[in-house]
N, C-alpha and C positions, 0 to 999 in steps of 0.2 A: 503493499500500499504506499503510495506517495504520500509524504507530509512536508508541510510547509512552515515549521517553526522557524522563528529567527533565532539568529545566534545568540542573540540577548536572551530570549525564551529557554534556550537550551544550557544557560548557566545555572538554571533551576535543577538540582538532581532529580527531583520528582518527574518534571517535564522531559528530562533527558531519558529517564527509564521508561515512561510511557511512550517516548518517540521510538525506542528501540522496539516496544512491542508492537506498536502500529505498523512499523515497517515490516515486521514479520509476518502479518496478515496477507494472504493472496486472495481473498474474496471469495474462496472456494464454496463456502456454505456447508460444509460437512458438519459443521457445529450445530446447525438448525435441526438435524435430525435426532440429536440426543438432548436438545433444550426443552425441560418441562414446561416453561412458560409458553414458548412458541407451540407445543403440543396442545397446550390448553386454550390458548388465545387465538393463535393463528395469524399473528400481526409480526410482520418481519422486525418491526422495531422491538418486539419482545423476545427476540432472538440475539445470541451473542454478536452476530454479524452487524445486525441493526444498531444494537448498542454500541459496537466499537465506532462506527459511523457517527453517531451522535457525540459520543465522548470526543472523537476527533476534531469534529467541528467547534465544541464546546472550548476545548483546550486551546486549539490553534489560535482561535479569535480572541480568547482571554475575556469573553463577555460573561456577563451574568447569566445563570443557567435559566431556562424558561421552564414553565411548568410542564409543557410536553416532555422535554428531556429527563426532568427530576422523575416523571412519572413512570417512565419505561426503566430507568436505571433502578428505581424503588422496587420495581417488581422483580429484579433479579435475585435468585435464591442464593447466588455464590455457590451452586452445588458443584461447580467445576467440571461437570461432565463434559463441556465444550473443550477443556485441556486435554481430557482423555482421548478425544475424537480428533483433535485438532492435528493435521498432518505436517503442520508448520511449526509447531511448538510455540504457538502464540501463548503467552503468559498472562491470560485474562484476568487472574485473581489480582495481580499488582495493578493492572490498568483500572479495574472497576474499583478496588480499594483507593487509588488516587482520585478516582471521579467523585467518590463520595466524600472525600476530604475537600475537594475542591467545592462540592455542592454545600457542605456544611459552612465553608468560609463565605460563600457568595451569594447563597439563596436564601431569602426568609420564608419560611413555611408559616402555614395558617397556624394561629395561635394553639387549637387543639392538638395538631400534630406535634408540635414543639413540646406542648405539655406532656403528651404520652411518651416521645422521646426521652425527655428529662426523667419522668417517672420510672420507666424501664431501666434507665442507666443508674438510678439511685436506689433501685431496688435489687434487681436480679443478680448483680455481682456480690452482694452481701448476704451471706446464708441467714443471719439473725432478721434483718429486716424482711428477707423472702419468706421466712417462716412466718412471719407475723401478717404479712400480705396473703399468703396461701390459707391461712387461719380465716381472715376477713373474706377471701374470695370463696371459701367454703361455706360460710355463713350466708353470703349473699348470690350463691348459686341458683337456689330456687327461683330468684327473682332476675334471672339473666334475661328472659323474655322482654323485661320491662326496659331494658337498656336501650337507648336511642342510637347508639353507635355501636356497628357490627365488632369494631375492634374491642370494646368493653365487653360485649356478651361473650367473645372469644377468651377474653381473659378469665372470665368468671367460670366458664364452661370447661376450660383446661385445668382448673384447679383439682388435684386428685383427691380422692375419697378419704384416702388415708394419709395423714402426715407423719412420717416417721420420727420416731424418737431420736434426740441428739446422740452422735456416736462419738465418744471420747478418743476414739481411734484417729479422729481428725485433728486432735490438738498436736503440736509440736513434740516428737519424741523418737524414739528410736525403738525398733522391734527386732529382737535378736532371732538369727536363724536357728532352725532346729537341726541340729547336727552340723556337719562341717560347713563352714562358710564358703561360699563359691563367688558371690557378688555382693557389692555394697551399692543400694539403688536409693534414690529419692524419688518418693511418690507424690504426685501432683494430686491434692484431694479436690481442688476445683472450688466451685463457689455454688452455682445453682443444684449441683449433684448433692451437695451436703445437706441441702434442704429437701430435695424431692425423693432420694433413694441413698440412705446409709449403708445398705447392704453391700454396693458395689466396692465401695473402699475397704469394708471389712473383709469381703470375700478376697480381695485382691492381696491384701496383707497377709491373710492366712495362707493363701496359695504359694505366695511368694517366700515366705519365711519357712514352709514345709519343703521348698525345694530348694534351700540354702542361701537365700538373699537375706541380709541384714536390711531392713527396710527403714528409711528415714523420712520422717515428716517434718520438713525443714522449718525453722522458725522464721517468720515473715513472708512466707510464700502464700500465695492465694488465687484468686482469680486471674486467668491467662491474659484478659483485655479483649478477647473476641467480640464480646457483646458490644462494646462500646466502638471497638475498631470498625465493625461493619455498619455502624451508623455513621461513621465520618468524624467521630469524636476522638480525633488522633491524639491529643495532648492527654485526655483522660486515659485512653487506652495504653499509651506509652508510659504512663506513670505507673499504672497498674503492673504492667511487664516488667518495668525496671525493678520493681519489689522482687519479683520472682528471680530476676536475673542474679540480683545482688544476695538474695538467701541461698540460691543453689551454687554460685560461684564461692561462697564463703564455705560450703561443705566440700566443693572439689579441691580448694586450696588448704582445707583442713585434712581430714582423714580420708579424702578422695571419693569419687563417684565413679562407678562403672557406667552407669545409665541415669537419665530422669525418666521415670515411668509414667505414662499418662493412660487413663483408661477411659477418657471421654475424647472421641476421635475429633469433635469440633475443636476442643482445646489443642489436641496434638498438632493439627495442621498450623494453628497460629503459633505455637511455641517452636515449632520446626522453622517458622518464618523469621523468628526474632532476629537473626543474622542480618536479614534483608531490612526488616523494620528499623533496626539502629545503625545501619551500614554509614550513616553521616554524623552519628551522635558521639558522645564521649564513651559511652559503653558498648562501641562497636565489638571491641575484640571479645569481651565477656559475653555479649549477646550471642556471638558466632559460637564460642565454645558451649554455650548451652544448647544451641539448635544442633551442634554436631553430636551430642549424646543423648539427645530427645529420641524416645522410641515409645511406639504405642505397646501396650501389655501383649497384645499377640506377637510382636516381633521379639520381644524379651523371652516369652515364653518357648519360641522355637529355639533359643540358644540354651534352654534348661533341659534337664533330664526329666520330662513330665512322663509320669508312670503310663503305661497303656491301660485304659479302662476296660471294664467289663462291658457287657450289652445292657444298656440301660431301657432297651425296647422302647424308644421315645423318638419319635420323628420330629426333627427341629427344623423349622423353617427359618433359614438365615437371612436376616436382612442386613444388605451392605450398605452401611451408612456413606454417604456421599463423601464426607470429609476424610474417610478411611480409603474408600476404593479411588476416588478421584484426587482428593486433596494430598493423600500421602501414597498413593498407588499401592496400597495393601489390600490384595484381593483373595489370594489363597490361604493364607496363614491362619485365620480365623476358623475357616472350614476344616482345614487339614487338623487342626487341634482339636476341634470337636469330634470329627471322626476317629482320631487317635484314642480319644477318651471313650469312645464306645457308643457314640450317639448316630443315628441316621441322618443324613443331611438333605434337605430340600430346598431348592433354589426357586423363589418365584419368577414368573416371565417379567420380562423388562425389569431386571434388577438393577440395571444402570440408573433408573429414573428416581429422581428424589420423592421422599415422603411427604415433603411439603413443611417439615418443621423448620430447619434452616436458622437456627438460633432464635431471633425474636419475629422471623418471618410470619409464623403461624398467629402471631399478635398483631402484627403490623399489615398483613394482606390474607385476612381470614378467608375470603371467598376463594382465591385461588388455592390456598393452602388446603382448604376443605375438599376440594376436587382431587388434589394430588393425594390427600390421606385415603379418600374413597377408593381411588384406583390401586393404592399400594396395599390397602387392607384386603382388597377383592383378590388380588394375586397371591397374598400369602395365604388367605383362608382357602385359596382353591388347591391347596396342597394337603389340606385336611392334617396340619400338624397338631402335635402334643403340645408344643410351645414354640413360641417365636424367640429367637436370640438375635440382639444387636449389640454394637459397641460403642454407642453414643447415648447419653441420656436424653437428649432431645427428641431422637427418633423413638426412643421407648414411650415418652410421654405422648407423642402424636400418635402412633400408631395403637397405643393401648388405650387412648380415648375413643378408638373406633372399632375395637374388636372385644370379644370375650374371650379369646385364646391368650393364655398368660404369657407374658413377655418379660424376659429377663436378661440381663447383660451376659455375655459370652462368658467372662470370667466367674459367674456365678455357678454355670454348668460344670465348668473346670474344677472348681473348687469342691463341688459336690461330688463329681466323678472320682477325685482323689483323696477323699476322706473327710470333706467338709460337710456343713450342714445342708439339708435339702432346701433350695431357694424358697424364700417365703411366698412368693407368687405361686408356687405349685402346691402348696400344703392346701388340702381340702380342694384341690382342683376337681 
């Protein structure tokens, strides 16, 4: 793609990077075949290729974004299926992140949109605030029908029926390995996950210590920054990410770390991108060090001696989270681990398509999200599974709100198969 940025514009590192990305696009349109929003809406401007044209024109002219451009960029899930499909290696993630940052700085949204974004950014990354909000939503859910805004209704309807107890395993501490130590790892316990499902971190700690890992929950680590990053709130997301970088490099420079383990794939995609996010900042070297040893839990487990499981006689429908299969290009490991543990794996049709969760997307774009959820649930249930497994809490909440089939994290099933307790979601099934 031909671009016409001026030499002065290209002094800006963000514009320089976007120019590189834009110039790698060859207009082929392969991305439209795997774009969920294009499939739902059928509008070229709601495809990656269409959004690339809008972003190019916006950035080249340096103009204030118009409502049309903002609408189509807001509709992007950041599922990154286009990056898996693209034959030219267009790094769409960095381009759309830059566009959102540019929109945040140069576009004035309606007051209610600004208020909702502010509210989400001040609640979701903070587990205690999120728990209180969930309690309020649980109380208000019966009155969701009376909400005038579809986004407010979506927030109430997404509240889980059960709010889990606080887990002390999320506090900064060290968990000793059982038997000979083979690795020392830091576990990212996250933010929203600590409010929505404490069983995931608990199962991760049990499984890793059983396999010989010392597990560290580092002092000062918390939200990865993804939620605010994808809203274009760059200063907020970088401040949050910087706390993680400092917390983990302190461990790396102390007793050392073999890996930073992440069991929420949406967070994993962001942490692995810290090196890029901070490339022009004082923390650049430390951010790159963190990204270099960040791994999804499934990646780490393939390096450990996971016992071969017996036959649980359970059919597991595996949902591939977009942030795992497209953002991190991890596709086979979770399924191979589940098969090794004795489960029968079933993959739904169109497994490359998003479920519609996408961070806060299901709250910001509830109509599109609902259509994607219905399609995903339909394809999963078509496999008649005993349980659905996924590697991302957002996907679990999204899919779980549309089906009666139990849904659990992949690590919960692996923990159960190797001596841990039966996942809570399966008890009384």
